[in-house]
N, C-alpha and C positions, 0 to 999 in steps of 0.2 A: 503430534506430528503426523502427517499424512504418510501413507505408505510409500516407501522410496524403492524405486526400480533402478536407479542409476546413482552410483557413488563415484564422483571424480577422483577421490583419494582413497588409497589403500589404508588399512588400519595403522600400518606403520607411519604412513605420510601424514595420517591425521594426528598421530601422537606427536610428530615432529612439529606440525603447525602449532598445536596446543603448547609445547614446550617453548617454542620460540615467542609466541605471544606473551608467556609469563616472563620470559627474559626481556622483552621489550619494555613490559610495565615495571619490572623491578630494576633494570639496569638503565633504561632511557628515561622512562617516567612520562608523565602527561602534564601539559601546561594548562593550568586552571587559573582564569583571571577573576573568578568570584572569590572574594575574601571569605564569606560564610562556607562556601563549599570546600575551599583549601583548608580551613580551619576544622572542619568536620573530618576531612581526611587525616589530618594530623593527629586529631584527638583520638582516632581510631587505629593509629599504628603506622600510617605512611610516613615516609621519609620525606620531609617538606622543606624546601628552599623557598622561603617566603619572598625573598627578594626577586628570585628568577621565576616565581610562581610555578615551580616544578613540584609534582608529587610523585614519588616512587613507591609504587604498590607492591607490597609483599604478597607472596602467593596465599598466604593464610587469608588476606582480605578477599581474594577472588574465590577461594574455597567456601568461605563463609557466605558471601553474597549468593553464589550458586546454590547453596544449601537452603537459603532463605527465600529465593525466587520461587513464586508458585509455578508448579508444573502444568497446571490447567486452571483455566478461568474463562469467563464469558466477556465478549465485547458485544454489549447489548444494542439493540435498536430501540428508537423511539417507539415504533411498532414491534411488539414482541415477536411477531412473525419473522423478523429479520435478526433475531439474536443469533450471534456467533460463538460457537463453542471452540475452544482452543484447549488442546491440540485439535485440529480440524478433521472432520471425517473425509474431507475432499478438499483439494487446492481451492482456495477462495479467490474471487477475483476482485481486484481494486482498481478503481480508475486513476488516472494520472494527475499530477499537480506540481507545481502551481506557478506557471509563466504568466507573462504579461501581453501574450498575443493570442488570437482567435482566428481559426479559419472559418471565414464567412460561408455560411451554407447557401447564400443567394448568389453573391458575386464571385464565389470560388477564389477567394484571395485572402491574404493575411492582413489583419488589421489589429489595433490595440483592443484588449479585452475589457469588458464592463461589467457591472454588477448584474445586467440583464442577461448577459452571456452565462454567467455563473448560475443564475436561476434556471435558464434553459437546460444547462447541463444537468443540474440536479434533478429537474423534472425527467429528463430522458434517462439518467442513471437509476432514478428510483423505478422507473418502469422495467428496466432490463433485469431480469433475475440473475444474469451472469455477473452483475456488479454487486458484491456482497457487502461492501463497505465503501462510504462516500468520503472522498477527500476534495474539499473545495478546489475546483480544478483550474481555476484562473484567477488572477489578481483583477480586482475591480479598480482599473485605472482612472475611472472616471469619478472616484471618490478621494477625499483628501488621504494621501498615504499614511499619514500619522494614525489613522483610526480605520483604514480599510480592512485590516485583518479581522477585526471584530465585527465589522458589518457583514464581511463574507461568511463568517461563522453563523451569525444570526440568520441570514438568508438560507443557509444550508439547513438549518434547524427547521425552518418554516416549509422547506420544499422537498425534503425527504424524510421518510420514516426510518431510513437505515442508520446504522452507527455513523457518526461524523468524526472524522480524524483531521485535526488541523495542527497548526504550529503556534507556538507562543514565545515571543522574543524577549519577554520580561515579565516580572513578577505581576505587573498591573494587568497584561493581557491574560496571563494564567488565571488570575483571579476572576477576571470577567467571565471567560469560559466556563469556569467552575460554577460561578453564580447564576449564569444563564441556564446551564444545563440542570442546576439544582431546582431552578424555578419550574422546570418541566416535570421532574420526577417528585417534587414535594419537599425536598431537604437535601443538605449536603451529604448527611448520614445515609439517606436512601439512594443517593448517587453512587456511593461506594459500593452499593449492593447492585444497582441497575446501571452499570457503567455505560451510559450511552454516548460517552465521547472519549477521545484519546488525543494525544499529541505525538508528533514526531520530534525527536531531538537529533540534529546533526552536528557532529563535532567538525571543526575545521581541520580536515585531514592534511597533514598527519598529526593526530594526538593533542589537539588544542580544543579546550572547552571554554567557551566564552562566557562572560558574566551575563545575565539576563537569560540567555538560552538555557544555561545549566541550573540557574536559580528556579526557572519554570519547571524543570525536571523534578526538583525537590518538592516543589509545591504540589504538582501532580501525584507524586509518590505519597505524600502525606495524605492526599485526599483519596487514596486508594484507586486512582485511575491509571489505565494502561499508558505506558510511554514506549514508543518504538525507538530504539536506539540505532539510528540510521547511519551507517558508514558509506560515505560517497567517495570511494577511492579511485583515483584515475591513474592506472598503471603508466609509468613514464614521465608523470607530471608531479602529482603529490604523493605517489606511491611508487615502490619499486616497479621496474619495468617487467620484471618476471612475474608470471601469475601467481606462483605460490607465495612470493614476497608480498604481493598485494593481499592475499588470502590472510596471511599471518597478521599483517597490519589491520585489516578489517576486523579480525578476530580480537586483537588487542583492544581496538576501540570499543567493540561491543562488551568485552569484559570489563572495561574500565567504566562504561555506562552502567553495567549491572552493579558494580561496586557503589557507585554514587547512588543510584536508585535505593538499593537495599540498606545502605547506611542511613539513608534519610528516614526510610520506613521499611523494616524488615516485613517481606512479605508483599511488597509493592509488585503489581503485575507489570512484566516487562516482555517486549519482543526482540528477538535478534533480528538485525536487518542488514542487508547490504544492497545498494543499488550503484554497483561499481562496474569498471570496464576500462579499457585501454584508451590511450590518447593517440590520434592520428598523428604519426611522426613526421608527416609531410606538412601538416597545417597546424598542429597544436590544438585541434578541437577534440571533444570527447566523442568516441565512436559508440554511440548509442545503439543498441540493438545488434551488437558484434557477437560473434561465436566466442571470443575470449572473455567478454563480459558475462555471457551466460554461464560459462564454466566457473568463473569467479563466484558468482552468485549461487550456483548450484553447490560449490565447495561450502559456502556460507550456510546453506541449508544442512550439509552434513555436520558441520561443527555445531550448529544449533541443536541438532539431535543427540550429539554427544553431551551436551549440557542440559538436555531434556528442556530446552527453551522453545517456545512457539516462534516460528520465523515468519518474517515478512520481507520479500526481496523483489528486486527489480526484474522486470521482464515485459513481454509484450511491448517491446521498446523499438524505436526506430529513429535513424538519423535521416531518413528521406524528409523532403520539405513539403510534400502534398500527398494526400491520399492516393494510393495506387499500388502498383506491383512491388516497387522498391521498398516501401513501408511494410507491405505484406510479408514479403520473405524474411525481413529483419524481425519482425514481430513473432513470426513463426518459430524461428531459431531461438530468439531469447526468451520466449514464453515456455517452450516445451521442455527445455533442459532443467530449469528450476522446478517445474511442475513434477517431472520424473524423478527429481532428487528429493522429493518429499516436502516442498515448501507448503507451509500452511496458508500463505496468502502471497499473490503475485500481483505487483502494481504496474501499471502502464496503460490501461484501457483509455483510448481516446486520444493519446499523445502522438505527435509527430515532431520532426525537427529536433531531436535530442531533447524532447520534453519542452521545447521551447515555444510550442504552439498546440492548441488543442482544437479538436473538430468533432461536431456533433455526428456527421456521418461516419467518422473514424470509430467512434464509440460502438455504432451498430455493426460495423464490419469486425471490430476487435472482438465483439461478443459472439459473432459467427465463429471466429477463429478460436476463442476461448472454449466453446463447446466442443469443438474437435480435439483440442488439447486435452480436455477432461476425458473424452472418449478414449484417447490414446492411453491416458493414465489408468483408466480402468481396466484396460487390458482385455484378455480373453476369458470368459467365464466357461469353467470346465465342470460339467456334471452329467448325469445320465441323460437329462433332457436336451441339454445343448449339444451332447455328442450325437444326437439324432440317429442312432442306429435304426430305430423302428421307422423313421421316416424314409431312410435310405432303402430299408427292405420293402416298404410299401411302393415307392416310386419305381425301384428296380433299374436295371441297365437301360440307358437311353430315354429316361423318363424326364419329367419337368416338375419342379418343386413348387412352383408358384401357387398352385391350387391345393396343395397339401395342407391340412389343418396345423402342422408343425410350423409352417411359414406364418400363418396368421396368428399363432400364439406367441411367436418369438421376434418378429421383425422390428417391432417398436424398441425393444430392449437391446437388439443386437446391431441395428443399422441407424446411425444418426443421419436423419434427413436434413439437408441443407434448407435454410430459410430464404436466403437471398442471393446465394452462389449456386453455380452449376445447374441452373434450371434450363429446360429446353425453351425454344422460341414460344411455344404455346403455354409455358408454364404461368405461375401466379404473377410475376413481374413482366410478363410479356416478352421475356428474353432481353430486357434492357440491361446495360452494364451493371455490375454489382454496385458501383459508386452511386449510380442514379437511384437504384432500389434502396440503398441506405439513406440518401437524402429524403426520398419520399416517406421511408419509415420514420425517420427522425421527426419530419414535420407533422406527420400524423400523431406522434406521441405528444408533441408540443401542444397540439390541438386538444387532444383527448384526455390525457393522463394528468391526474393530480394525487398526491399522497394524502393520507388522513390528515386533516388540518389539526393545528393546535388549538386547544380551548381558547376562546376569545379573551378570557381573564389571563390566561397564561401569556398570550400574544402581548397584551397590554404590559404585563410586568416585564417581559424581556425587553420591550421597546423602551420602557421607563429606565431600565438599567442601561441600555445603550445610549440613551440621552444623557445620562449622568456621566457615562464614560467619555463620551464626546466632549461634554463641558470641562471635565478634568483635564483633557489632553489638549483640545485646540480652542477651549473657551467658547464654543458654540455648537449648536445641534445640527447635525447632517440630516436632511430629510429622508425619511424611509417609505416613500411612496412606492419604491420598488416591491415592497412586501405586499402590496394590495392586488397583485395579479389574480 
């Protein structure tokens, strides 16, 4: 867990949340519609009502799960330069995902997303060092929906060398993701060591674990691959309207996810996750990028630290419907608080409109924002050199520090220089608006950047797996010309 300089809960309040979450699991329970998972919980001591599909989890199961969950592990990149250590040394940035709309970089309007959009995003995210982990950012609505999930995954593997995090709604999809990744590293056994993929699992808040989704969790746990137990609680809608009530529910869902993963395979790597926030009580929509949401997610970071679990939480989020000021201030608030609360990973780079639309230029602007958030998180370095007494003595009263050697030695580490913002009219971008500079940078990256390609024989093996998958689902093969860019 990264260094935390902000804790939204006192120690006593943190204890209260923990105790309430245990009560929720033991007295209310969770609904599990997967027969195998419900049977596994019953076998290990849960109080199960099979007809109602309710499992009440005793504290002992939670304690055992937390003791078995690894406290540190790697989320590896296909390119080892992008390996991510957890707990993290700094808050890691994650791109947004996964709606069905794209903000068109040319027409500056919203439209349905395609597989080519996903590839464009993968190229830009691969190029941007602030994006540490790649989540396929849009749905390929131009492909058959029955198989688009796995095509999106393959496109991601081809066009980024970073760790790929996706979703699997059933065992067949989970199995495909594992087999495709194993083809890259050599074997499933090697994949458990070089974990180049992970999945998110999102229960249906409140407290419902769906067959298919939760079966995929078990499959990934048995394969030794990370699972992000992602609670998306909406205060006033599917969660209590009170912030701490939402935090307690989020915490209960994460603890239940930990129990399922660790019963399936003790030692399975898991991440604690919350991408939560309030409902707009005027309209009924989710207020993405709100101060309240950032407080809830920051509290989630604090609870994850209590359990010594790595955390991946929502932030850099916005309800605004187009790149611009509204989106910027919402992303600044929602990204800063979780980072300062010690999040290992913060999700949201590139998203607008409540994560309902994705934008290439927004990725560029969000990375600029994220650099500033990381600078704030680093704080003020205090030592003899940075205290600068000797420089102050050399310059003296009424002097000027720009030509002093102390300035030359330290300005790069002390002052973050903007790349596309706050530049004068004669600066690198000619004084053009930040949005226009971001568009120009995104187009430059699309034209010039490519990740290290997969070996041709590995490409062929993955495409062969994808064709077999297509045939088994829709009895035909979907063309993969999009992979030839």
